[in-house]
FIKOLZA-1660 file (N, C-alpha, C; in steps of 0.1 Angstrom, whole numbers, plus 5000, padded with zeros to 4 digits):
% residues 186
   i   px   py   pz ch aa at
   1 4953 5061 4209  A  M  N
   1 4943 5056 4219  A  M CA
   1 4950 5048 4229  A  M  C
   2 4948 5050 4242  A  E  N
   2 4954 5042 4253  A  E CA
   2 4947 5030 4256  A  E  C
   3 4954 5020 4259  A  D  N
   3 4948 5007 4263  A  D CA
   3 4946 5007 4278  A  D  C
   4 4933 5006 4283  A  H  N
   4 4930 5006 4297  A  H CA
   4 4926 4992 4301  A  H  C
   5 4931 4982 4296  A  A  N
   5 4927 4968 4299  A  A CA
   5 4933 4965 4313  A  A  C
   6 4926 4956 4320  A  A  N
   6 4930 4951 4333  A  A CA
   6 4943 4943 4331  A  A  C
   7 4952 4943 4342  A  P  N
   7 4964 4935 4340  A  P CA
   7 4961 4920 4339  A  P  C
   8 4969 4914 4332  A  T  N
   8 4967 4900 4330  A  T CA
   8 4972 4892 4343  A  T  C
   9 4966 4880 4345  A  P  N
   9 4970 4873 4357  A  P CA
   9 4985 4871 4357  A  P  C
  10 4992 4869 4346  A  S  N
  10 5007 4867 4347  A  S CA
  10 5014 4880 4351  A  S  C
  11 5008 4892 4349  A  A  N
  11 5014 4905 4353  A  A CA
  11 5012 4906 4368  A  A  C
  12 5001 4902 4374  A  A  N
  12 4998 4903 4388  A  A CA
  12 5008 4894 4395  A  A  C
  13 5010 4881 4389  A  R  N
  13 5019 4872 4395  A  R CA
  13 5033 4877 4395  A  R  C
  14 5037 4884 4385  A  S  N
  14 5051 4889 4384  A  S CA
  14 5053 4900 4395  A  S  C
  15 5042 4908 4398  A  E  N
  15 5043 4918 4408  A  E CA
  15 5045 4912 4422  A  E  C
  16 5037 4901 4424  A  T  N
  16 5038 4894 4437  A  T CA
  16 5052 4888 4439  A  T  C
  17 5057 4881 4428  A  R  N
  17 5070 4875 4428  A  R CA
  17 5081 4885 4430  A  R  C
  18 5080 4896 4424  A  S  N
  18 5091 4906 4425  A  S CA
  18 5093 4912 4439  A  S  C
  19 5081 4914 4446  A  T  N
  19 5082 4920 4459  A  T CA
  19 5081 4910 4470  A  T  C
  20 5076 4898 4467  A  G  N
  20 5074 4888 4477  A  G CA
  20 5061 4888 4484  A  G  C
  21 5052 4899 4481  A  A  N
  21 5039 4900 4487  A  A CA
  21 5030 4908 4479  A  A  C
  22 5017 4906 4479  A  S  N
  22 5008 4915 4472  A  S CA
  22 5007 4928 4479  A  S  C
  23 5002 4938 4472  A  V  N
  23 5000 4951 4478  A  V CA
  23 4992 4951 4491  A  V  C
  24 4981 4944 4492  A  P  N
  24 4973 4944 4504  A  P CA
  24 4981 4937 4516  A  P  C
  25 4989 4927 4513  A  A  N
  25 4997 4920 4523  A  A CA
  25 5008 4930 4528  A  A  C
  26 5014 4937 4519  A  R  N
  26 5024 4947 4523  A  R CA
  26 5018 4958 4532  A  R  C
  27 5006 4962 4528  A  R  N
  27 5000 4973 4537  A  R CA
  27 4997 4967 4551  A  R  C
  28 4992 4955 4551  A  L  N
  28 4989 4949 4564  A  L CA
  28 5001 4947 4572  A  L  C
  29 5012 4943 4566  A  R  N
  29 5025 4942 4573  A  R CA
  29 5030 4955 4578  A  R  C
  30 5029 4965 4570  A  A  N
  30 5033 4979 4574  A  A CA
  30 5025 4984 4586  A  A  C
  31 5011 4982 4585  A  A  N
  31 5003 4986 4596  A  A CA
  31 5006 4978 4609  A  A  C
  32 5009 4966 4608  A  A  N
  32 5012 4958 4620  A  A CA
  32 5026 4963 4626  A  A  C
  33 5035 4966 4617  A  T  N
  33 5048 4971 4622  A  T CA
  33 5046 4984 4629  A  T  C
  34 5038 4993 4624  A  V  N
  34 5035 5006 4630  A  V CA
  34 5028 5004 4644  A  V  C
  35 5018 4995 4644  A  A  N
  35 5011 4993 4656  A  A CA
  35 5020 4987 4667  A  A  C
  36 5029 4978 4663  A  L  N
  36 5039 4972 4672  A  L CA
  36 5048 4983 4678  A  L  C
  37 5053 4992 4669  A  G  N
  37 5062 5002 4673  A  G CA
  37 5055 5012 4683  A  G  C
  38 5042 5015 4680  A  V  N
  38 5034 5024 4689  A  V CA
  38 5032 5017 4703  A  V  C
  39 5029 5004 4702  A  A  N
  39 5027 4997 4715  A  A CA
  39 5040 4996 4723  A  A  C
  40 5051 4994 4716  A  G  N
  40 5064 4994 4723  A  G CA
  40 5068 5008 4729  A  G  C
  41 5065 5018 4722  A  I  N
  41 5067 5032 4728  A  I CA
  41 5058 5034 4740  A  I  C
  42 5046 5030 4739  A  A  N
  42 5036 5032 4750  A  A CA
  42 5041 5024 4762  A  A  C
  43 5046 5012 4759  A  A  N
  43 5050 5003 4770  A  A CA
  43 5062 5010 4777  A  A  C
  44 5071 5015 4769  A  L  N
  44 5083 5021 4775  A  L CA
  44 5080 5034 4783  A  L  C
  45 5071 5042 4778  A  T  N
  45 5068 5055 4784  A  T CA
  45 5056 5055 4793  A  T  C
  46 5046 5048 4790  A  G  N
  46 5034 5048 4797  A  G CA
  46 5033 5037 4808  A  G  C
  47 5041 5027 4807  A  C  N
  47 5040 5016 4817  A  C CA
  47 5043 5021 4831  A  C  C
  48 5052 5030 4833  A  S  N
  48 5055 5034 4846  A  S CA
  48 5043 5042 4852  A  S  C
  49 5036 5049 4843  A  T  N
  49 5024 5056 4848  A  T CA
  49 5013 5046 4852  A  T  C
  50 5012 5036 4844  A  L  N
  50 5002 5025 4848  A  L CA
  50 5006 5018 4861  A  L  C
  51 5018 5015 4862  A  V  N
  51 5023 5008 4874  A  V CA
  51 5021 5017 4886  A  V  C
  52 5024 5030 4884  A  G  N
  52 5023 5040 4895  A  G CA
  52 5008 5041 4900  A  G  C
  53 4999 5041 4890  A  A  N
  53 4985 5042 4893  A  A CA
  53 4980 5029 4901  A  A  C
  54 4985 5018 4896  A  A  N
  54 4981 5005 4903  A  A CA
  54 4987 5005 4917  A  A  C
  55 4999 5009 4919  A  E  N
  55 5005 5009 4932  A  E CA
  55 4998 5018 4941  A  E  C
  56 4994 5030 4936  A  K  N
  56 4986 5039 4944  A  K CA
  56 4973 5033 4948  A  K  C
  57 4966 5026 4939  A  A  N
  57 4953 5020 4942  A  A CA
  57 4954 5009 4952  A  A  C
  58 4965 5001 4952  A  V  N
  58 4966 4990 4961  A  V CA
  58 4975 4993 4973  A  V  C
  59 4982 5003 4972  A  G  N
  59 4990 5007 4984  A  G CA
  59 5003 5000 4985  A  G  C
  60 5012 5003 4977  A  S  N
  60 5025 4997 4977  A  S CA
  60 5036 5005 4985  A  S  C
  61 5032 5016 4990  A  E  N
  61 5042 5024 4997  A  E CA
  61 5045 5017 5010  A  E  C
  62 5058 5017 5014  A  P  N
  62 5062 5010 5026  A  P CA
  62 5056 5015 5039  A  P  C
  63 5053 5028 5040  A  V  N
  63 5046 5033 5051  A  V CA
  63 5032 5038 5047  A  V  C
  64 5022 5033 5053  A  Q  N
  64 5008 5037 5049  A  Q CA
  64 5001 5042 5061  A  Q  C
  65 4991 5050 5058  A  Q  N
  65 4983 5057 5069  A  Q CA
  65 4968 5057 5065  A  Q  C
  66 4960 5055 5076  A  R  N
  66 4946 5056 5074  A  R CA
  66 4940 5064 5086  A  R  C
  67 4929 5070 5083  A  H  N
  67 4921 5078 5094  A  H CA
  67 4907 5073 5094  A  H  C
  68 4902 5071 5106  A  Y  N
  68 4888 5067 5109  A  Y CA
  68 4882 5077 5118  A  Y  C
  69 4870 5082 5115  A  D  N
  69 4863 5091 5123  A  D CA
  69 4859 5086 5137  A  D  C
  70 4854 5073 5136  A  V  N
  70 4850 5067 5149  A  V CA
  70 4853 5052 5148  A  V  C
  71 4853 5046 5160  A  H  N
  71 4857 5032 5161  A  H CA
  71 4849 5023 5152  A  H  C
  72 4836 5025 5150  A  A  N
  72 4828 5017 5142  A  A CA
  72 4832 5017 5127  A  A  C
  73 4839 5028 5123  A  D  N
  73 4844 5029 5109  A  D CA
  73 4856 5020 5106  A  D  C
  74 4864 5017 5117  A  A  N
  74 4876 5009 5115  A  A CA
  74 4874 4995 5116  A  A  C
  75 4881 4987 5108  A  P  N
  75 4880 4972 5109  A  P CA
  75 4885 4967 5123  A  P  C
  76 4880 4956 5127  A  S  N
  76 4884 4950 5140  A  S CA
  76 4890 4937 5136  A  S  C
  77 4897 4931 5146  A  S  N
  77 4903 4918 5144  A  S CA
  77 4893 4907 5140  A  S  C
  78 4881 4910 5145  A  R  N
  78 4870 4900 5142  A  R CA
  78 4864 4902 5128  A  R  C
  79 4865 4914 5122  A  T  N
  79 4859 4917 5109  A  T CA
  79 4868 4919 5098  A  T  C
  80 4881 4919 5100  A  S  N
  80 4891 4922 5090  A  S CA
  80 4898 4910 5085  A  S  C
  81 4899 4909 5072  A  D  N
  81 4908 4898 5066  A  D CA
  81 4922 4903 5065  A  D  C
  82 4924 4916 5066  A  D  N
  82 4937 4922 5065  A  D CA
  82 4944 4923 5078  A  D  C
  83 4954 4916 5080  A  M  N
  83 4961 4916 5094  A  M CA
  83 4966 4929 5098  A  M  C
  84 4969 4938 5088  A  A  N
  84 4975 4951 5092  A  A CA
  84 4965 4961 5096  A  A  C
  85 4953 4961 5090  A  W  N
  85 4944 4972 5092  A  W CA
  85 4932 4969 5101  A  W  C
  86 4935 4967 5113  A  F  N
  86 4924 4966 5123  A  F CA
  86 4928 4972 5136  A  F  C
  87 4919 4976 5144  A  L  N
  87 4922 4982 5157  A  L CA
  87 4924 4971 5167  A  L  C
  88 4934 4972 5176  A  P  N
  88 4936 4962 5186  A  P CA
  88 4923 4961 5195  A  P  C
  89 4921 4950 5201  A  D  N
  89 4909 4948 5210  A  D CA
  89 4908 4957 5221  A  D  C
  90 4920 4962 5226  A  W  N
  90 4920 4971 5238  A  W CA
  90 4915 4985 5235  A  W  C
  91 4914 4989 5222  A  V  N
  91 4909 5002 5218  A  V CA
  91 4894 5004 5222  A  V  C
  92 4891 5013 5231  A  P  N
  92 4877 5015 5235  A  P CA
  92 4867 5018 5224  A  P  C
  93 4855 5014 5225  A  E  N
  93 4845 5016 5215  A  E CA
  93 4841 5030 5213  A  E  C
  94 4844 5039 5222  A  D  N
  94 4841 5053 5220  A  D CA
  94 4853 5061 5214  A  D  C
  95 4863 5053 5209  A  A  N
  95 4874 5060 5203  A  A CA
  95 4870 5067 5190  A  A  C
  96 4876 5079 5188  A  R  N
  96 4872 5087 5177  A  R CA
  96 4885 5095 5172  A  R  C
  97 4884 5101 5160  A  D  N
  97 4896 5108 5154  A  D CA
  97 4908 5098 5155  A  D  C
  98 4907 5087 5149  A  I  N
  98 4917 5076 5149  A  I CA
  98 4926 5077 5138  A  I  C
  99 4939 5077 5141  A  D  N
  99 4949 5077 5130  A  D CA
  99 4957 5064 5132  A  D  C
 100 4959 5057 5121  A  V  N
 100 4967 5045 5121  A  V CA
 100 4978 5046 5110  A  V  C
 101 4990 5043 5114  A  R  N
 101 5001 5044 5104  A  R CA
 101 5010 5032 5106  A  R  C
 102 5014 5026 5095  A  L  N
 102 5022 5014 5097  A  L CA
 102 5032 5012 5086  A  L  C
 103 5042 5005 5089  A  H  N
 103 5052 5000 5079  A  H CA
 103 5048 4986 5075  A  H  C
 104 5047 4984 5062  A  V  N
 104 5041 4971 5057  A  V CA
 104 5051 4959 5057  A  V  C
 105 5064 4962 5059  A  S  N
 105 5073 4951 5058  A  S CA
 105 5084 4950 5069  A  S  C
 106 5082 4959 5079  A  Q  N
 106 5091 4958 5090  A  Q CA
 106 5084 4964 5103  A  Q  C
 107 5090 4962 5115  A  P  N
 107 5083 4968 5126  A  P CA
 107 5081 4983 5125  A  P  C
 108 5069 4987 5127  A  G  N
 108 5066 5001 5126  A  G CA
 108 5051 5003 5126  A  G  C
 109 5045 5008 5137  A  Y  N
 109 5031 5009 5138  A  Y CA
 109 5028 5021 5148  A  Y  C
 110 5019 5029 5144  A  E  N
 110 5015 5040 5154  A  E CA
 110 5000 5041 5153  A  E  C
 111 4994 5044 5164  A  L  N
 111 4980 5045 5166  A  L CA
 111 4977 5056 5175  A  L  C
 112 4968 5065 5172  A  S  N
 112 4964 5075 5182  A  S CA
 112 4949 5078 5180  A  S  C
 113 4943 5082 5191  A  F  N
 113 4929 5084 5191  A  F CA
 113 4925 5092 5204  A  F  C
 114 4912 5097 5203  A  V  N
 114 4906 5104 5215  A  V CA
 114 4896 5094 5220  A  V  C
 115 4895 5094 5234  A  S  N
 115 4885 5085 5240  A  S CA
 115 4881 5091 5254  A  S  C
 116 4869 5093 5256  A  D  N
 116 4864 5097 5270  A  D CA
 116 4865 5085 5279  A  D  C
 117 4863 5073 5275  A  E  N
 117 4863 5061 5283  A  E CA
 117 4878 5057 5286  A  E  C
 118 4887 5059 5276  A  G  N
 118 4901 5056 5279  A  G CA
 118 4903 5041 5278  A  G  C
 119 4916 5037 5278  A  V  N
 119 4920 5023 5277  A  V CA
 119 4919 5017 5291  A  V  C
 120 4915 5005 5291  A  D  N
 120 4914 4997 5304  A  D CA
 120 4928 4992 5307  A  D  C
 121 4935 5000 5315  A  L  N
 121 4948 4997 5319  A  L CA
 121 4950 4985 5328  A  L  C
 122 4939 4980 5334  A  D  N
 122 4940 4968 5342  A  D CA
 122 4944 4956 5333  A  D  C
 123 4941 4957 5320  A  A  N
 123 4945 4945 5311  A  A CA
 123 4959 4947 5305  A  A  C
 124 4966 4957 5309  A  C  N
 124 4979 4961 5304  A  C CA
 124 4990 4959 5314  A  C  C
 125 5003 4957 5309  A  E  N
 125 5014 4955 5318  A  E CA
 125 5024 4967 5317  A  E  C
 126 5029 4972 5328  A  P  N
 126 5039 4983 5328  A  P CA
 126 5051 4979 5320  A  P  C
 127 5058 4988 5313  A  V  N
 127 5070 4986 5306  A  V CA
 127 5081 4994 5312  A  V  C
 128 5093 4988 5313  A  D  N
 128 5104 4996 5319  A  D CA
 128 5111 5003 5307  A  D  C
 129 5112 5017 5308  A  G  N
 129 5119 5025 5299  A  G CA
 129 5111 5027 5286  A  G  C
 130 5117 5033 5276  A  D  N
 130 5110 5036 5264  A  D CA
 130 5113 5026 5252  A  D  C
 131 5122 5017 5255  A  L  N
 131 5126 5006 5246  A  L CA
 131 5131 5012 5233  A  L  C
 132 5138 5023 5233  A  G  N
 132 5145 5028 5221  A  G CA
 132 5136 5038 5214  A  G  C
 133 5124 5041 5219  A  G  N
 133 5115 5050 5212  A  G CA
 133 5108 5043 5200  A  G  C
 134 5101 5051 5192  A  P  N
 134 5093 5045 5181  A  P CA
 134 5103 5038 5171  A  P  C
 135 5098 5027 5165  A  A  N
 135 5105 5020 5155  A  A CA
 135 5107 5027 5142  A  A  C
 136 5097 5036 5139  A  M  N
 136 5098 5045 5128  A  M CA
 136 5095 5059 5132  A  M  C
 137 5099 5069 5124  A  P  N
 137 5097 5083 5128  A  P CA
 137 5082 5085 5130  A  P  C
 138 5078 5090 5142  A  A  N
 138 5064 5093 5145  A  A CA
 138 5059 5105 5138  A  A  C
 139 5047 5103 5131  A  E  N
 139 5041 5114 5124  A  E CA
 139 5027 5117 5128  A  E  C
 140 5020 5107 5133  A  T  N
 140 5006 5109 5138  A  T CA
 140 5005 5109 5153  A  T  C
 141 5016 5107 5160  A  L  N
 141 5015 5106 5174  A  L CA
 141 5017 5120 5180  A  L  C
 142 5011 5122 5192  A  P  N
 142 5013 5135 5199  A  P CA
 142 5028 5136 5203  A  P  C
 143 5033 5148 5203  A  Q  N
 143 5047 5151 5206  A  Q CA
 143 5047 5160 5218  A  Q  C
 144 5057 5159 5227  A  P  N
 144 5067 5148 5228  A  P CA
 144 5061 5135 5233  A  P  C
 145 5066 5124 5229  A  L  N
 145 5062 5111 5234  A  L CA
 145 5068 5109 5248  A  L  C
 146 5060 5103 5257  A  P  N
 146 5065 5100 5270  A  P CA
 146 5076 5089 5269  A  P  C
 147 5085 5089 5279  A  T  N
 147 5095 5079 5279  A  T CA
 147 5094 5070 5292  A  T  C
 148 5084 5074 5301  A  T  N
 148 5081 5066 5313  A  T CA
 148 5066 5065 5314  A  T  C
 149 5062 5056 5322  A  G  N
 149 5048 5053 5325  A  G CA
 149 5041 5046 5313  A  G  C
 150 5049 5039 5305  A  L  N
 150 5043 5032 5293  A  L CA
 150 5038 5019 5297  A  L  C
 151 5028 5014 5290  A  V  N
 151 5023 5001 5293  A  V CA
 151 5022 4993 5279  A  V  C
 152 5021 4980 5280  A  S  N
 152 5019 4971 5268  A  S CA
 152 5006 4964 5271  A  S  C
 153 4997 4965 5261  A  C  N
 153 4984 4958 5263  A  C CA
 153 4983 4945 5256  A  C  C
 154 4994 4938 5255  A  G  N
 154 4994 4925 5249  A  G CA
 154 4996 4923 5234  A  G  C
 155 4999 4934 5228  A  D  N
 155 5001 4933 5213  A  D CA
 155 5015 4937 5209  A  D  C
 156 5025 4938 5218  A  G  N
 156 5038 4941 5214  A  G CA
 156 5041 4955 5212  A  G  C
 157 5032 4964 5215  A  R  N
 157 5034 4978 5214  A  R CA
 157 5033 4985 5227  A  R  C
 158 5038 4997 5228  A  V  N
 158 5036 5005 5241  A  V CA
 158 5024 5015 5239  A  V  C
 159 5018 5018 5250  A  T  N
 159 5006 5027 5250  A  T CA
 159 5008 5037 5261  A  T  C
 160 5003 5049 5259  A  A  N
 160 5003 5059 5269  A  A CA
 160 4992 5070 5266  A  A  C
 161 4988 5077 5276  A  S  N
 161 4979 5088 5274  A  S CA
 161 4988 5101 5273  A  S  C
 162 4986 5108 5262  A  V  N
 162 4994 5120 5260  A  V CA
 162 4984 5132 5257  A  V  C
 163 4984 5141 5267  A  D  N
 163 4974 5152 5266  A  D CA
 163 4960 5146 5265  A  D  C
 164 4953 5149 5254  A  D  N
 164 4939 5145 5253  A  D CA
 164 4938 5133 5243  A  D  C
 165 4950 5127 5240  A  R  N
 165 4949 5115 5230  A  R CA
 165 4956 5103 5237  A  R  C
 166 4952 5092 5232  A  W  N
 166 4958 5079 5235  A  W CA
 166 4968 5076 5224  A  W  C
 167 4979 5071 5227  A  A  N
 167 4989 5068 5216  A  A CA
 167 4995 5054 5219  A  A  C
 168 4998 5047 5208  A  S  N
 168 5004 5034 5209  A  S CA
 168 5014 5033 5197  A  S  C
 169 5025 5027 5199  A  W  N
 169 5035 5025 5188  A  W CA
 169 5044 5013 5191  A  W  C
 170 5049 5008 5179  A  T  N
 170 5059 4998 5180  A  T CA
 170 5072 5004 5184  A  T  C
 171 5079 4999 5193  A  T  N
 171 5092 5004 5198  A  T CA
 171 5104 4998 5190  A  T  C
 172 5115 5005 5190  A  A  N
 172 5127 5001 5183  A  A CA
 172 5132 4987 5189  A  A  C
 173 5131 4986 5202  A  E  N
 173 5134 4973 5209  A  E CA
 173 5121 4966 5212  A  E  C
 174 5122 4953 5211  A  A  N
 174 5110 4945 5213  A  A CA
 174 5105 4946 5227  A  A  C
 175 5092 4947 5229  A  V  N
 175 5086 4947 5242  A  V CA
 175 5088 4933 5248  A  V  C
 176 5093 4932 5261  A  P  N
 176 5095 4919 5267  A  P CA
 176 5082 4911 5266  A  P  C
 177 5083 4899 5262  A  G  N
 177 5072 4890 5260  A  G CA
 177 5065 4890 5247  A  G  C
 178 5069 4900 5238  A  D  N
 178 5063 4901 5225  A  D CA
 178 5067 4889 5217  A  D  C
 179 5057 4882 5211  A  D  N
 179 5060 4870 5202  A  D CA
 179 5063 4874 5188  A  D  C
 180 5062 4887 5185  A  G  N
 180 5065 4892 5171  A  G CA
 180 5054 4891 5161  A  G  C
 181 5043 4884 5165  A  G  N
 181 5032 4882 5156  A  G CA
 181 5025 4894 5151  A  G  C
 182 5024 4904 5159  A  S  N
 182 5016 4916 5155  A  S CA
 182 5025 4928 5152  A  S  C
 183 5039 4926 5154  A  T  N
 183 5048 4937 5151  A  T CA
 183 5058 4934 5141  A  T  C
 184 5057 4924 5133  A  L  N
 184 5066 4920 5122  A  L CA
 184 5080 4917 5127  A  L  C
 185 5082 4913 5139  A  R  N
 185 5096 4910 5144  A  R CA
 185 5100 4896 5141  A  R  C
 186 5092 4888 5135  A  Q  N
 186 5095 4874 5133  A  Q CA
 186 5105 4872 5122  A  Q  C
% end
C-alpha cells in the first residue's frame, strides 16, 4: 500500500532551500522573464512602427503640404497659433483651390491659388530679378515660373500671376528688406 500523505513542513522547506525559491515564486519569475523578453522584442521591432505613426500624425517630414478648398477653410494670422500654417494677409478672400507647401526648418514656402479678385498689387513692391529662383524645388507652383515682373507683398516672398493662378514662393536669395521672420532666414 502506498503512502499518500502530505509532505511534511521540513520537506517543503528543504525544496525551497535547495532551489532558492518555492515553485510559485519560480513560475512568477519565469513569467516575468518571458514578459520582459517579449516587451524587449516588441520595443526593438515595433517601436519604429509606433514612431513612424506618431511622426505621420504630427507631421515630422521636413517638407509638408496642405490644401484648402477656399480661403475660409485656411487659418489666418489672426486665427492660427501655428506660425507656419496660415495664409498671408494679402491673399484675397475669394481665393480658392489653395495649395501651401513649406519646409519646416529652413527657408522654403510655396503658395498657389485661384482668385477672380486677385492680389492687391498696390500694397506690394517690385522685385529686381528672380533672386535665385525658389528656395526649394517647386511642386505646387505653376510651371514655368516667371523670372521678371515679380513683387513682394511684405512677407519676404515673391508673388506673381501665372496663367490662371497666383503663386508665391520663398526665393533662394533673400528679398531685399526681408527681416527673416516669416521665411526662416534668421
